[in-house]
N, C-alpha and C positions, 0 to 999 in steps of 0.2 A: 201706477197711475194716480194722479192727483185728484182731488175732489173738484166739484163744480156746482154752480147754481143752474136750476132749470126755472126759467120764468115762463109761467103758464097762464092761460086764460080760462076761467071756469065757464060752465054752461050759462051762468046767470050774468055773464059779462064783466065780472070782477077779475082782478089779477091776484096771483099768489106766486110764491116761489118755494122750491125745495132745495135744500143743501144735500148734495149727494156725494157719498164717499167714493173713493177711487175704485172701490169693489162693486159700485153700482147700487149700494144700499142708501135709502133715504134716511138721513140722520137728523134733520131739522125741517120743519114745515112752518111756513109763515101764516099769519092771519090773512083774511081777504082785504084787498085794497080796491078802491073805486076807480083808480087810474093806474097806468103803467108807470108814470113817474113816481107815484107813492110806493109802488112795489120796488122800484129800483132804489129808492131812498131806504127801504127796508133792508135790501141787500147790503147797501152801504153801511148801515147800522150794524148788521151781523158782522161784516168784514172788520169794522172798528172795534166792536165789543167782544168778539169770540175769543180773544186771547186773555181776557181778564177773568180770573177764577171768581171774583166777587159778583159777576154778572149772571152766575148760574144758581139755579135753585132746584134741587132734587125733591120730588114730591111723591106721595103714596096715593094711589087711587083707592076707591072703595073696595076693589076686589083683590087687594094685596099686590098689585102691580105698581111699578114705578116708572116715573117719567121725569123729565127736567124741562125747565123753561129757561130761555136766555132773555135777559132784560137789558134795556138801554140804561144809560146813566140817569135818566128820569124815572127809572123803575117801571117803565112800560114794557110788557112782554113783546118781544120781536120774533120769537120762534119757540116752537115746542117739539119735543122729540116723540118718538113712537112709545109704546108701552114696553117695559122690560119686566122679566119674571123676577129679577132681583135688584137690590140696590147697587151690587157691583156691576151689573149690566148697565144701569143708569150711569154710573161713574165712567165706564168704558165709553158710552155714547157722548158724554161731555168731552172726554179726551179726544174723540174723534172730531167733534165740532171745533175744538181748539186747534187741532192739526190742520183741518180742511177749511175752516171759516175765512181765512184771509185770501183765498183764492180770488183771482180776477177773471176766471173762466165763467162766463155767464152765457148760457145757451138759451136763445130766445125760442120758445116752443109755442108762441102765441098764435102762429098762422097755421098750425096743423098739428 
């Protein structure tokens, strides 16, 4: 099964999305957006940039866990991963976003 995006509405009225791998695991979460259109533009940016190795940056947190961010061409962060126990886990997560990021399957979950 291929990956897909989930477009969601937060309790505070802002929109966000998750990129979900085919196995159902969240592999990338967006920032909060004030409008649906802005969140949809964020999805389009992930679709456009996810295949480019130069758009990823793996980082270490203060507790020796690793995560990555995906950046647009203007260097703005458009998504962040979960925390991984190892740098190799971080690398695998980036590969999963590269594999699933171009999907056009967007599931609108804003109504419930």
